[in-house]
Every structure is written in C-alpha cells, then in structure tokens.
C-alpha positions in Angstrom: 156.9 200.1 124.8 155.4 197.9 122.4 157.6 199.6 119.4 160.5 199.4 121.6 159.8 195.6 121.5 159.9 195.2 118.2 162.9 197.5 117.3 164.9 195.5 119.9 163.7 192.1 118.2 164.8 193.3 114.8 168.1 194.3 116.1 168.1 190.7 117.6 167.5 189.5 114.2 170.4 191.3 112.6 173.0 190.4 115.3 171.9 186.7 115.1 171.9 186.6 110.7 174.7 189.1 110.6 177.3 188.4 113.6 176.5 185.0 114.6 175.5 183.8 111.2 172.6 182.0 112.0 170.3 180.6 109.5 167.5 183.2 108.6 164.5 180.9 109.2 166.0 179.9 112.9 166.3 183.4 113.4 163.2 184.2 112.4 161.5 181.7 114.7 163.4 182.7 117.8 163.0 186.6 117.3 159.2 185.6 116.6 158.9 184.0 119.9 160.5 186.5 121.7 158.6 189.4 120.6 155.4 187.6 121.2 156.1 186.8 124.7 157.7 190.3 125.6 154.6 191.9 124.3 152.4 189.8 126.4 151.2 187.1 124.3 151.4 183.6 126.2 153.8 181.0 124.8 151.6 178.7 123.6 149.5 181.4 121.7 152.6 182.8 120.3 153.7 179.5 119.0 150.2 179.3 117.7 150.7 182.6 116.1 154.1 181.6 114.4 152.2 178.2 113.1 149.4 180.5 111.5 151.8 182.8 110.2 153.9 180.1 108.3 150.7 178.3 107.2 148.8 181.6 105.8 152.0 182.8 103.7 153.0 179.6 102.6 149.2 178.2 101.3 149.1 181.1 99.0 152.9 181.0 97.7 153.8 177.8 97.6 152.3 176.9 94.2 153.6 180.2 92.6 157.1 179.9 93.9 157.6 176.0 93.2 156.3 176.7 89.5 158.3 179.6 89.3 161.5 177.4 90.2 160.6 174.6 87.6 160.0 177.5 84.9 163.6 179.2 85.6 165.3 175.8 85.5 163.7 174.4 82.3 164.6 177.9 80.4 167.9 177.7 81.4 168.6 174.2 81.0 166.6 174.0 77.5 169.1 176.6 76.0 166.1 178.9 75.9 168.0 181.7 77.9 171.1 181.4 75.5 168.7 181.6 72.7 167.1 184.7 73.9 170.2 186.3 74.6 172.0 185.7 71.2 168.6 186.3 69.2 168.2 189.8 70.9 171.8 190.7 70.4 171.5 189.6 66.5 168.3 191.8 66.5 169.5 195.0 68.2 173.0 194.8 66.5 176.5 195.2 68.2 176.0 199.0 68.4 173.0 198.8 70.5 174.6 195.4 72.4 173.7 197.4 75.9 170.0 197.5 75.0 170.0 194.0 73.9 171.4 192.6 77.0 169.3 194.8 79.0 166.2 193.4 77.3 167.8 190.1 78.0 168.2 190.5 81.9 164.7 191.7 82.0 163.2 188.6 80.0 165.4 186.0 81.2 165.3 187.5 84.9 161.3 187.4 85.4 160.9 183.6 85.8 164.4 183.1 86.8 166.1 183.7 90.0 168.9 185.9 90.4 171.9 183.8 91.1 170.8 181.4 88.3 170.2 184.2 85.7 173.7 185.5 86.8 175.4 182.4 86.5 173.6 181.6 83.2 173.9 185.1 81.4 177.3 186.3 82.9 179.6 183.9 80.7 177.6 185.1 77.9 178.4 188.5 78.3 182.0 187.9 78.8 182.0 186.2 75.5 180.4 189.0 74.0 182.6 191.8 75.2 185.5 190.2 74.3 184.1 189.5 70.8 183.1 193.1 70.1 185.9 194.2 71.8 183.9 196.5 74.1 184.6 197.4 77.9 183.4 194.5 79.7 181.2 196.6 82.8 180.2 198.7 79.9 178.2 195.5 78.4 177.5 193.6 81.4 176.3 196.5 83.9 172.8 197.1 81.7 171.9 193.2 81.7 172.9 192.9 85.7 170.7 196.1 86.4 167.9 194.2 84.4 168.5 191.0 86.5 168.4 193.1 89.8 165.3 194.9 89.1 163.4 191.9 88.4 164.6 190.2 91.6 163.5 193.2 93.7 160.6 194.5 92.1 158.4 191.7 89.8 156.6 189.0 90.6 156.9 186.0 90.5 160.2 186.5 92.5 159.8 185.3 96.1 159.9 188.5 98.0 157.7 190.7 95.8 155.5 187.8 95.5 155.1 187.3 99.4 154.9 191.0 99.8 151.8 191.0 97.4 150.2 188.5 99.5 151.1 190.3 102.7 149.5 193.6 101.5 146.8 192.0 99.8 148.1 193.7 96.6 146.7 193.0 93.0 149.5 190.8 91.3 148.6 191.8 87.7 148.4 195.3 88.9 151.9 195.3 90.9 153.1 193.9 88.1 151.9 196.5 85.3 153.0 199.1 88.0 156.5 197.5 88.4 157.4 197.3 84.6 156.5 201.2 84.5 158.9 201.9 87.5 161.5 199.4 86.1 161.8 200.9 82.8 163.6 203.9 84.0 165.4 202.7 86.8 167.0 200.1 84.7 167.9 202.7 82.1 169.3 205.0 84.6 171.2 202.2 86.5 172.4 200.4 83.1 173.3 201.9 80.0 173.6 205.2 81.5 175.4 204.4 84.6 177.8 202.3 82.7 179.5 204.8 80.9 181.4 206.0 84.1 182.5 202.3 84.6 184.5 202.2 81.4 188.0 203.1 83.1 188.0 199.7 84.8 189.5 196.8 83.0 188.3 193.7 84.8 189.9 190.3 83.5 187.5 187.1 84.6 188.9 184.0 84.9 188.9 181.9 82.0 186.5 179.1 83.3 183.7 181.6 83.5 183.8 182.4 79.8 182.3 180.7 77.0 178.8 179.1 76.1 180.0 175.4 76.4 176.6 174.5 78.0 174.8 174.8 74.9 177.3 173.6 72.3 175.6 170.6 70.3 172.4 171.1 71.8 168.9 171.5 70.2 167.6 174.8 71.6 164.1 176.3 70.7 163.5 179.4 68.6 163.8 182.9 69.6 160.0 183.4 69.6 159.4 180.1 71.4 161.9 181.0 73.9 160.4 184.5 74.6 156.9 183.4 74.4 157.2 180.7 77.1 159.6 182.4 79.1 157.2 185.6 79.5 153.8 183.5 79.5 153.2 184.2 83.2 153.4 187.8 82.6 151.4 187.8 79.5 148.5 186.0 81.5 148.5 188.3 84.7 149.0 191.0 82.8 146.2 190.3 80.3 143.8 189.8 83.4 144.9 193.2 84.7 144.0 194.9 81.6 140.7 192.9 81.1 139.5 194.1 84.6 140.0 197.5 83.3 138.1 197.1 80.1 135.4 194.8 80.8 133.0 194.4 83.9 130.5 192.2 85.4 130.2 188.5 83.8 131.7 189.2 80.7 133.0 185.9 78.9 136.6 187.5 78.2 136.9 188.9 81.7 136.0 185.4 83.1 138.4 183.7 81.0 141.2 186.3 81.5 140.7 186.1 85.2 141.1 182.3 85.2 144.2 182.3 83.0 145.3 185.3 85.0 145.4 183.8 88.4 149.0 183.5 89.6 149.0 179.7 90.2 147.3 178.7 87.0 149.2 181.0 84.9 152.8 179.4 86.4 151.0 175.9 85.9 150.2 176.8 82.1 153.9 178.3 81.9 155.6 175.1 83.2 153.3 172.6 81.1 154.3 174.8 78.0 157.9 174.6 79.1 158.0 171.0 79.4 156.5 170.5 75.9 157.6 173.4 73.8 161.1 173.9 75.5 161.8 170.1 76.4 159.8 167.5 74.8 159.7 169.1 71.1 163.3 169.4 71.2 164.1 166.0 72.0 164.5 166.2 75.7 163.2 162.7 77.4 160.5 163.2 80.4 162.6 161.6 82.8 165.4 164.3 82.2 162.9 167.3 82.3 161.6 166.0 85.6 165.0 165.5 86.9 165.8 169.0 86.0 162.4 170.2 87.8 163.5 168.4 90.9 166.7 170.2 91.0 165.1 173.7 90.6 162.6 173.0 93.1 165.6 171.9 95.8 167.4 175.4 95.1 164.5 177.2 96.5 163.8 175.1 99.9 165.8 177.9 102.1 164.0 180.6 100.2 160.7 179.4 101.3 161.7 179.0 104.7 163.0 182.3 105.0 159.8 183.7 103.8 157.6 181.3 106.1 159.9 182.8 109.2 158.9 186.3 107.4 155.3 185.3 107.8 155.7 183.9 111.4 157.1 187.5 112.7 154.0 189.3 110.7 151.5 187.3 112.5 152.9 187.7 115.9 152.9 191.2 115.3 149.2 191.1 114.5 148.2 188.7 117.3 150.2 190.8 119.7 148.5 194.1 118.9 151.8 195.8 117.8 150.8 196.1 114.0 147.3 198.5 115.5 150.2 200.3 117.9 152.2 200.9 114.8 149.4 202.0 112.7 148.1 204.6 115.3 151.7 206.2 115.1 152.0 206.3 111.5 148.7 208.2 111.2 150.2 210.9 113.3 153.3 211.2 111.0 153.8 213.7 107.8 156.2 211.2 106.5 154.9 209.7 103.2 154.1 206.1 103.8 155.9 205.0 100.4 159.0 206.3 101.7 159.0 205.3 105.1 158.1 201.5 103.6 161.4 202.0 101.4 163.4 203.5 104.2 162.7 200.4 106.3 163.7 198.3 103.9 166.7 200.0 103.3 168.1 200.2 106.4 167.4 196.5 107.0 168.8 195.5 103.8 172.3 197.3 104.8 172.3 195.5 107.8 171.2 192.2 106.7 172.4 192.2 103.2 169.8 189.7 101.9 167.4 191.7 100.0 164.8 188.9 100.4 165.1 189.1 104.2 164.8 193.0 104.3 162.0 192.9 101.7 159.9 190.6 104.1 160.8 191.9 107.6 160.1 195.5 106.6 156.9 194.4 104.8 156.0 192.9 108.3 156.6 196.1 110.0 155.1 198.4 107.3 151.8 196.4 107.1 149.7 198.6 109.1 150.3 201.6 106.8 148.6 199.8 104.0 145.6 198.7 106.2 144.9 201.8 107.8 146.2 204.5 105.4 145.0 205.6 102.1 147.8 204.3 99.9 148.0 201.8 97.2 149.1 198.3 98.2 150.6 197.6 94.9 152.8 200.9 95.0 153.8 199.9 98.6 154.9 196.5 97.0 157.6 198.5 95.0 158.7 200.6 97.6 159.7 197.8 99.9 161.0 195.9 96.8 163.3 198.9 95.5 164.3 199.8 99.2 165.4 196.0 99.6 168.2 196.4 96.9 169.9 199.6 98.3 173.5 199.7 99.2 174.5 196.2 98.6 178.2 195.7 100.3 180.3 193.1 101.7 177.2 191.4 103.6 175.3 190.5 100.5 176.2 187.2 98.4 175.4 189.2 95.1 178.4 191.6 96.0 180.7 188.7 96.2 179.1 186.7 93.3 179.9 190.0 91.0 183.2 190.6 92.5 184.7 187.0 91.8 183.0 186.6 88.4 184.2 190.2 87.1 187.7 189.6 89.2 187.6 192.7 90.5 189.0 194.5 94.1 186.5 195.1 96.9 187.3 198.9 96.1 186.5 198.3 92.7 183.3 196.1 93.3 181.9 198.9 95.7 182.6 201.6 93.1 180.4 199.7 90.2 178.3 197.0 91.8 177.0 199.0 95.0 176.6 202.1 92.9 174.4 200.2 90.3 172.3 198.8 93.2 172.0 201.8 95.1 170.9 203.6 91.7 168.3 200.8 91.0 166.9 201.7 94.7 166.5 205.4 94.5 165.5 205.2 91.1 162.7 202.9 92.4 161.7 205.0 95.1 161.7 207.9 92.7 159.3 206.2 90.1 156.8 205.1 92.8 156.6 208.4 94.0 155.9 209.9 90.7 153.5 207.0 89.6 151.7 207.5 93.2 151.1 211.4 92.2 149.8 210.1 88.7 147.2 207.3 89.9 145.9 209.4 92.8 
C-alpha cells in the first residue's frame, strides 16, 4: 500500500504539471501534502516535513546555484563565451570544427545554464556553418550534445548538484566520474551521430544569425576565458585528486579541501570573473552587479522546483516510505543503477523537464543508495543520464531547438530527440561499465 500511494502521487504530479500546466513547485507541495497524509502522517507533521525538506536542500545548494548563475551570466555578457568559441575553432581548424564546437559546448556548458548556453552559442554555430559551407546540423549537433551532457550529468548544474546532496555523494568524485562518462557520450551523440543528419537542410531565421552582441566590445583573452569558466571544475577536481594522493593533515590536502569546497570554489570563480572578465576589460562595477542580478533572477523558479523536490523527498523519509522501498529493492535482482536510470527516464518522458525528472526520481531512488552497496556518485550520474531520455514535445528544449533551427516537428523528433536519447543511453552504458571497473 505505501508504494501504491507513492505511485499515485507521482501520477498526480505528472497530471498537474503536464495536463493542468500547474507550476512545478506548487504541484510538488500539493503532492507532498497528499502523500504524507495518505501515508499516515498528521497534517502538521507533513507540513513540518515539507518545510524541513525545503530548508535542508536549500541550505546546501543556494550558495552553489546562486554563484553558478552569476558566473554563467558574467561569462556570457563579458564575451568570454564568444572568445572561447572562436578561439577553439581557430585552434582546431575548419577540418575539425565539430570537435572545436564540442569542446566549446562542454567548456561553456559547465558554468552556464542550458538555455543560456544555447542562446549564446547557437547563433555562432549558424555563422560558422554559413562561412564553412558545412551542413548546419553536422556542425551544431556536437555542441548541443556537449551542452546537454553538462546540463544532465555535471555539477554545478542544478539537478546534478541537488542529487549529489540528496545522495550524500562527493562532489569532486562525481565530477571526475561524470567527465569520464561524458566523453564517450558526447562523441557518439555528437560527431558520430551528426553524420547521419547531413540530409536535413534547416534554414534558420535571419535574426538568429550573427555575433552582434560582442561587436566592438573588448573581450578577455582565450586563456583567461577558459581558466575563469573552468575554475570551479579545476578547484573541485584538484580537491578530489588531492584526497587520493595525500592523507591526514598534509598541508596540500588541507588547502585543496578548502579551495575545492563547492561553495568556496564557486565564490572564487565569481570573484575572478568580476575582475578578469569584467573590471580588467573596462566594465564598471555597477554594470557587472546588474548583470549578476539578472543572472540570479533567472534561476528563481529552478530553485523553487528543487525546493519542492526536497519537500517530496523528506515526506517520503518521515512517512517511512523510503524504508519500505528500500526493503523491496533489496529483494530485486535489477541493478540499482539501471533502476535509478529507468525511473528518471520514465518521469522525463512524462514530464518533459530534465530537472523535475532528475529530482523526483532521486527522491524515489534514495533508499537504494542508503541500503545497497552502490556508489552514490554513479547513482547521481545514472539519474542524470536517465533524466535526458527521449526529449519530445513536452520539453522546452525540444521547442528551443525546433524554432532556432526552423525544423518541422517530424524533423526535430528525428534529430534532437535521437540525440538526447543517445546521450541518455550512452550515459547508462558508461555508468554500468565504470561500476564494473571501480568495484
């Protein structure tokens, strides 16, 4: 009975979001209330669980996600994203333009939210495809595959970061594992897959083509742009490696753990961006602070959705459902990694939002991490890759791609949906293989 109540709650969540178009945060709170009461919690205890869940998840994420939004906005507004793109294309050469844009999507995608990265980089792809006379999707798909992978797999993006917290995984280890899994996923969904899309000849609208946003603007150098954009990854990764090489109170380990703390790493990155991408290039402090404010305002709803998922998770814990699910899973022969991926994939297909799918499935799969011998870091990646599965007409990313590339729905399903599904399946395969290696 407890599991049936949870399943009915998830169905109701899907109906509220998909059918009635209700805001995801409101839907999460309503479902959390109903599930908690139905599972036998008093109304006040259910409300307390909701507040506790929201508080717990926000207390650890608000700094990381807030600074992440600031960093992404500064990278975009300063012209650093443009500099990274053009610099890498020049370095790789026209013959390797796919790999140049793939690396660009990965580098820019780490600090930047998907929709922002898409809007910033796609016009540059259009311009490059026009100048090189190469098929547009052949040029663009590798970059979009990279953006999608960073969005679904890697901290400091909202869903992966929240899932790391929910599963009590190590941020640095998750980042390292995520990059290992991401590389083959991007290669297959990007350069390999894009060769099959040459037959499509999209004609994007003229207003989407060009790089006027940085015309006449002094931009930071390629080296500075890369270092600042990747600084959170560098610091967090350094901390993870230091913990493998040093033990105890070794000075390097102490320093690495301070600098590699996700909150500290993001703060350092933002301060570096303010100076190296902004002040040093002639931008006024007021202008930079205004840019930061706009960046943070753009993630308000994302934060509320994450808070709602935290509320749902806490209700499942305090009502005893998590323990019940854990008992059932112990008797299952199915891989917990595959099961977590499958749950996320099903919710993604129904809801459309990768963030909602990842966070909802994480709340359900959390007992697997707590009760079974499975790497919490790999579970984060399993959920993240499952949350990208089979993007279709209920996903905003689907329509963003369709409208920018000026494709029909059938063409979008044959290209974008296939790419997203490939990214998801490759993520699962990578996680399962990595699990065999580390265990």
